[in-house]
C-alpha positions in Angstrom: -0.1 -0.3 -0.1 1.7 3.2 -1.2 1.7 6.1 1.4 0.4 9.5 0.2 2.8 12.5 0.9 1.2 15.8 1.7 3.0 18.7 0.2 3.8 21.1 3.3 3.6 24.7 2.4 4.4 28.1 4.1 1.7 29.3 6.4 0.4 32.6 6.2 2.3 33.6 9.3 5.6 32.1 8.2 5.5 34.2 5.1 4.7 37.3 7.3 7.6 36.5 9.6 10.0 35.9 6.5 8.9 39.1 5.1 9.2 40.9 8.7 12.9 39.7 8.8 13.6 40.8 5.4 12.1 44.3 6.0 14.3 44.5 9.3 17.4 43.6 7.3 16.7 46.1 4.7 16.2 48.7 7.0 19.6 48.0 8.9 21.7 47.6 5.7 20.1 51.0 3.9 21.8 53.4 6.0 25.1 51.5 5.2 24.3 51.7 1.7 23.6 55.3 1.8 26.4 56.1 3.5 28.8 54.5 1.4 27.5 55.9 -1.7 27.7 59.2 -0.2 31.4 58.7 0.5 31.9 57.8 -2.7 30.0 61.0 -3.9 32.1 63.1 -1.9 35.5 61.5 -2.9 34.3 61.9 -6.5 33.6 65.7 -5.4 37.2 66.0 -3.9 38.8 64.8 -6.9 36.9 67.2 -9.2 38.1 70.0 -7.1 41.8 68.2 -7.0 41.7 68.4 -10.9 40.8 72.1 -10.8 43.6 72.9 -8.7 45.8 71.2 -10.7 44.6 73.4 -13.6 44.9 76.5 -11.9 48.7 75.5 -11.3 49.0 74.6 -14.9 47.3 77.8 -16.1 49.8 79.7 -14.1 52.7 78.2 -15.5 51.5 78.9 -19.0 50.4 82.9 -18.4 52.3 83.5 -15.3 49.2 84.9 -13.4 45.6 83.2 -12.1 42.9 83.7 -14.5 40.8 86.8 -13.9 37.3 86.4 -12.6 36.0 88.2 -15.9 37.3 91.2 -17.9 35.2 93.8 -17.8 35.3 97.2 -19.7 35.4 100.8 -18.3 33.3 102.5 -21.3 30.3 100.3 -21.6 28.6 97.6 -19.6 29.1 93.9 -20.6 29.4 90.4 -19.6 32.5 88.4 -18.8 33.7 84.9 -19.1 34.3 82.9 -16.0 37.7 81.6 -14.1 36.0 78.3 -15.2 36.0 79.4 -18.7 39.6 80.3 -18.9 40.7 77.0 -17.2 39.2 74.6 -19.9 42.0 73.7 -21.7 43.8 72.6 -18.4 41.0 70.3 -17.8 40.8 68.5 -20.8 38.0 70.5 -22.5 40.7 72.2 -25.1 38.0 71.8 -27.9 34.9 73.0 -25.9 37.2 76.4 -25.3 38.1 76.5 -28.9 34.3 77.2 -29.7 34.4 80.6 -27.3 34.8 83.6 -29.3 36.8 86.0 -26.9 35.8 89.1 -28.5 32.0 89.0 -27.5 30.7 87.9 -24.2 28.9 84.7 -23.2 25.3 85.6 -23.8 25.7 85.2 -27.7 27.5 81.8 -27.3 25.0 79.3 -26.4 26.5 76.3 -27.8 29.2 76.6 -24.9 27.2 78.1 -22.3 24.5 75.0 -22.4 27.5 72.3 -22.1 27.5 70.4 -19.1 31.2 70.1 -17.8 31.7 66.9 -15.6 34.4 68.5 -13.6 32.4 71.2 -12.5 29.3 69.1 -11.2 29.4 67.5 -7.9 27.8 64.3 -8.0 25.7 64.9 -4.7 24.2 67.9 -6.7 20.3 67.2 -6.2 19.6 69.3 -9.7 22.1 68.2 -12.3 20.4 69.8 -15.5 20.5 72.5 -18.2 18.9 75.8 -17.4 16.2 76.5 -20.2 14.6 79.8 -19.6 12.9 82.1 -20.1 13.2 81.2 -24.0 13.9 77.5 -24.3 14.6 78.0 -28.1 16.9 81.0 -27.8 20.5 79.2 -27.3 21.5 82.4 -25.4 19.0 81.5 -22.7 20.5 78.0 -22.3 23.1 77.5 -19.5 24.6 74.6 -17.5 24.9 75.1 -13.7 27.9 74.4 -11.3 28.9 73.2 -8.1 32.6 74.7 -7.5 33.4 78.7 -7.3 36.2 80.6 -7.3 37.3 82.5 -4.0 36.7 86.2 -4.5 37.2 87.8 -1.3 35.2 88.4 2.2 32.7 91.0 1.1 33.9 94.0 -1.2 34.3 92.2 -4.9 34.8 95.1 -7.8 34.9 98.7 -8.0 34.5 99.8 -12.0 35.5 103.1 -11.2 39.0 102.3 -10.0 39.3 98.6 -11.1 40.0 97.5 -7.5 39.1 93.9 -6.8 38.3 91.8 -3.7 40.6 90.0 -1.6 40.4 86.4 -2.5 42.7 84.5 -5.1 40.5 85.8 -8.0 39.4 89.1 -8.9 37.9 90.8 -12.0 40.1 92.3 -14.1 42.5 90.6 -11.8 46.3 90.0 -12.2 46.9 88.0 -8.9 49.6 85.1 -9.1 51.2 83.0 -6.7 53.4 85.8 -5.7 50.2 87.9 -4.4 49.2 84.8 -1.9 51.5 86.1 0.9 49.1 84.1 3.5 50.6 80.5 2.0 49.1 79.0 -0.8 48.3 76.2 2.0 46.6 78.8 4.2 44.6 79.8 1.1 41.4 78.8 -0.6 41.1 79.2 -4.4 37.7 77.0 -4.8 34.8 75.8 -2.8 31.6 74.2 -3.4 28.2 75.8 -3.5 24.7 74.7 -4.3 23.4 75.2 -7.8 20.0 76.9 -8.5 20.4 79.2 -5.7 18.0 82.1 -4.9 19.5 85.5 -4.6 18.9 89.3 -4.3 21.0 91.6 -6.8 21.4 95.1 -7.8 20.2 96.9 -4.4 23.0 99.5 -4.7 22.8 100.0 -1.1 26.1 98.9 0.9 28.6 101.8 1.4 31.4 99.8 3.3 34.5 98.6 1.7 35.5 96.6 4.7 33.2 93.9 5.8 31.3 94.7 9.0 32.1 92.4 11.7 30.0 90.8 13.1 27.4 91.0 10.1 24.4 88.8 10.4 22.4 87.4 7.7 19.4 89.6 8.4 21.5 92.7 7.9 22.4 91.4 4.2 18.7 90.5 3.4 17.8 93.9 4.5 19.9 95.8 1.7 17.0 94.5 -0.3 17.2 94.2 -4.2 15.5 92.5 -7.3 14.8 88.7 -6.0 15.6 85.7 -8.4 14.3 82.5 -7.0 16.6 79.7 -8.4 19.2 81.0 -11.0 22.1 81.5 -9.2 24.9 79.2 -9.6 23.2 78.1 -12.9 25.9 79.7 -15.4 29.5 78.6 -15.2 30.4 80.8 -18.1 29.5 83.9 -16.4 32.4 85.9 -14.2 29.8 87.4 -11.9 30.1 86.4 -8.3 26.6 85.1 -7.7 27.2 82.6 -10.7 30.8 81.3 -10.2 32.0 83.0 -7.3 31.9 82.6 -3.6 32.7 85.0 -0.4 33.7 84.4 3.1 31.2 86.2 4.7 29.3 83.7 6.2 30.5 80.2 7.5 29.9 77.2 5.3 26.2 76.1 4.9 24.9 79.2 6.9 21.3 79.8 6.4 20.4 83.2 4.9 16.9 83.2 5.1 14.6 85.4 2.7 11.2 85.5 2.8 9.3 86.0 -0.7 5.7 85.2 -1.8 5.1 83.5 1.6 8.1 81.0 1.1 11.2 81.3 2.7 14.4 81.0 0.8 18.2 80.4 1.6 19.7 82.9 -0.7 23.0 84.7 -1.7 23.4 88.6 -2.4 25.2 90.5 -5.0 24.9 94.5 -4.6 25.6 95.0 -8.2 26.1 92.7 -11.0 29.7 93.1 -12.2 29.6 94.6 -15.8 26.0 96.2 -15.3 27.2 99.8 -14.1 30.4 101.8 -14.6 29.6 103.2 -11.2 28.5 101.1 -8.8 30.6 99.0 -6.7 30.0 95.2 -6.0 29.7 93.9 -2.5 28.7 90.3 -2.2 27.6 87.5 0.6 27.8 84.4 -1.4 28.0 81.3 0.8 29.5 78.3 0.3 26.9 75.4 0.4 27.2 71.7 -0.3 24.9 68.6 0.0 27.6 66.9 2.0 26.9 66.7 5.7 28.5 68.7 8.3 30.6 70.8 5.7 32.1 71.4 2.3 35.1 70.4 0.2 37.7 73.5 -0.6 40.4 73.5 -2.9 43.4 75.4 -1.4 45.7 77.3 -3.4 48.7 74.5 -3.4 46.2 72.2 -4.8 45.1 70.0 -1.9 41.9 69.7 -1.2 40.1 69.5 2.5 36.8 68.9 3.9 36.1 72.2 6.2 33.6 71.8 8.6 30.6 74.1 8.7 31.4 74.6 12.4 34.6 76.2 11.7 35.1 79.6 13.3 34.0 82.6 11.3 37.6 84.4 11.7 39.3 81.2 10.5 37.1 80.7 7.4 37.6 84.4 6.4 41.1 84.0 7.0 41.2 81.4 4.5 39.4 83.6 2.1 42.5 86.4 2.2 45.3 86.0 0.0 47.0 88.6 1.9 45.2 89.4 4.9 48.1 88.5 7.2 46.3 86.3 9.4 47.6 83.3 11.5 45.4 80.2 10.6 45.2 77.4 12.7 42.4 74.6 13.6 41.4 75.1 9.9 39.1 71.9 9.7 
């Protein structure tokens, strides 16, 4: 007589237990996976800044000076090409730079401005996409954002009347070089991270203080007012203006500068007068270094090294790192 074997299947309770265990394991592993991914992104970000630092040295070897943060005329307002545009050949982007006609500003060369330069975009940037506004069919209005900007000082940026520039490594119409960095290249920031699509105030025309007021609070800066742009700061890697391709050390990394518009609170930057817009108005700016990396920002120093700088850094040290010839003693910089 044959015995009939019963096929034993999982009960509903057993299936639920297995699913619960899998859920717990996923919950335990997910933070570790996310942490590993962020560590890889942060390393890639650091490598981008390292490449920019090497490009800066190679540019200096070729021209005997740093790239200017835009070249502006004294007789007519105009736009200007950025430090990032000048460094293209040193980043193996010579073919892209060859498309540039330096006789004209970037506003008429959309085939360049709309191009994504991988080295200029942090892998953690959440809005890595082309900016097509207000005329998507017009190449002149197509731009690509960036994550790494040039150090242009603490607060004062440019006086078009006498050509004076700020205290950073880079300046409008600047002819700074390594000899200009008397604070030491290992104590001076050349590049730092920013968030793309940053809201900003522009063209208030109110500040009159050449030297940075100390202390200065975010609400004092926003109090100057100006024309508000909700999401176009750091979206034009070709544009030399401070709110597009530069940063200042007015505030420590990741400092929130809140501004309310239309019932919504934005974290903003400030540019009192866009460089090249006026032949007389002085430019002051508070353009904060920000990143999507937890706890701080990556910075590229003038010696070519890269450092992760905590957002809790003392403001006096951060500002000292931002000047090329301030004479400050920098310690405990991380």
